[in-house]
N, C-alpha and C positions, 0 to 999 in steps of 0.2 A: 871424452875429450879432454886434451891436455890443457894446462894453464894457459899457454899461447893462445889456443882457441878460445878459451873464456874470455880473454882480453880483448881479442879481436872482435868476438861477438857483442861485447859491451862497447866497444868505442864505436861500432857501426850503429848500435841502437840507443845509445845512451840518452839521445834528446827526447824520444818516445818515451822511454823508461822514467826519465826524471818528470816528464809533462804529466804522464799518467798519474804518477806517484803524488805530485803536487796537487793535481785536480781533485783526487780522492780526499786528500788531507785538507785542503782549504775548504772544499765545500762541507765536509764534516764538521769543522771547525765552525764554520758559519752557522750551519744548522743547529748545531749545540748551544751557541751563543744565543741564537734568536729563539731558543725553545723557551716557552713560558717558565716561570719559576713554579715550583711545585712545592707544596707543604706537606709533609708527613706528620700526621698526629698519631699518639698512641695512648692507650690507657690499658690498666690491667684489671683483672677482676681474681678474687681469692675466694675459693669456696670452703666452708667449713660444715662439718657436721656434728650435731651435738645430741647425744643420746638422751632421750626424755627419762630414762631410767638410769639409775646410778649401779655401781656395782653390788651393793647390798642389797639390791631389789630384785636381781636377776640370779638364775641359777648356773648360768655359764660365765666363763671368764672373760671379761673384755680387754685383756691384754693392754692395759694403759691406753685404751682408745685406739688400738692399732687398726681395727677394723673400720673405725670412723674416719680414719686417715685415708685408707683404701676407698672407701665409699665416696669421700669428698674428691678423692682424685679421678674417680670414673664419672662423677658427676661433671667435673670440669672439662671432660672429654664430651660429654653432651653438649656443654657451651659451644665448644669449637663446632661441632656437628651442626648446632642451630645457626649460628653467624655464617656458615659456609653453605646454607642451602638459601636457594633462590626466594622461598617464601619469606623467610625472616628478613632478607636483604630488602625486600620490597615493604615490609612493615616498618623497618627502620627509615627507609625513604620517606614513606607517608608521615611517620610520626614526626620527623625531623623537618617536614614542610616542604621536601622537594619533590618534584616529579619522578616516578621510576623510570630510569633509562630504558629506551626502545633497544632492547638486547635479548640475546637467547637467554635461556635459563642457565646453560653451562656458564656463560659469560658473566652472568648477574652474580651467580654463586662465587664469583672470584674478586667481587668488590671489596671485601675486607680480607686482611692476613690475620690469622689467629694460630698462635703458636705457644707451645709449652717449653720452657727452657730446659726442664727435666721431666722426662717422661712420667715419673710417679709423683710430680708436683700437682698441687690444686690450684695453681696459679696459671691463668690465661692472660696472654698480652694480645690486644686487638690494635691493628693499625689501618690506617685509611689515607690516602693521598688525594689532595686536590690544588688547582691553581690558586683557590681562596682559603686563606686560613681559617676564617669564620666557618665556612662550610666543613672543611675537614675537621674541625675540632667538634663541631655540632654533630656531625655523623657518629664519631667515635662516641660522644657523650650519649647519644640516643641510643647507639648500639649496646652500651653497658646497661642502659635503663631497660632496655627490651628484655636483655638477658636476665636481669635481675627479677624482672617481673615473671618470666617464665618459671624461675626456681621457687619464686614466691606462690606461684599457681600450684607447683607440684607439691609444695608444703601444705596446701589447703586441702589436697585430696590424700595425703599420706598420714597415717597415724602414728607412725614408728620414727622415721627418719626426718629430722628437722635439719634443714641446711640454711646456712647464711652466706650472703655474699658480700663481701667488701671491695668496694670500687675506688679507683684513683681518679684524680682530675685529669684530663686529657694534656698532653704535653706534646708540643708541636716544635718541629725542626724544618729549617729550608733545606730541600733534598739537593744535594751537590749536582751540577750539571755534567761533570766528568768531561770537560772540554778537551783536557790534555791527553787523558787516556783513550778516548774516542778517536782524536785525531792521529795518535800512534797507531791504533790498531787500524783505522782507514788507511793510513798511508802504508802499513805493511801489507795489507790486501791489495792496495793499488801497485805496489812494486812486484808482487807474486803475478798479478794479472798482467801487467805491461812486460814482464819477462816471458810469461806464456804466450802473449801476442808476438813478441819478438821473435820467439822461437818458431812459432807457426809460420810467420812469414819469412823466416830464412830458408825453413823446410821448402816452403812452396818455390821460392827462388832456386832452391837447388834442384 
């Protein structure tokens, strides 16, 4: 098609193209604005390992606690595994005083987000989102308590590795609704769809 053909195509179908694009944009904007406010809460856990024996008491070299740092990092990976398991999530809900959602095990395991900024770090950040600020913070605080308790239980059955977990207080922010971005994306999708529909209509006519 030449430029003249494109102009002719748009002039014949501009009403439908504009209307569909506007419908997509306006509806998406209205839905975004009406969406309930969501609070995102986050807390961090830092795992440390302390050797019960000092260098002078052992025959091997401890490399300035290098292996302790590695072991702590591995233990922090376990924290992520625990909080992303359905059983642990259910335990958190129960201890926080909330009913466990009626969801599949796969969906339940996605309740929390657990990440490490650096792969070799022993610091884990846990986050949770809820329309209620109190619930969001309580769930995160309970999750850190549950994970800390699991580490302490491990310490009770271990005679060599002693782990310590330091936790931060939950911090909450209001999640942005992204009205403008969602509207732009929806408008672009509506534009493409309307052009496609107009092309199909023209093809049928011809």
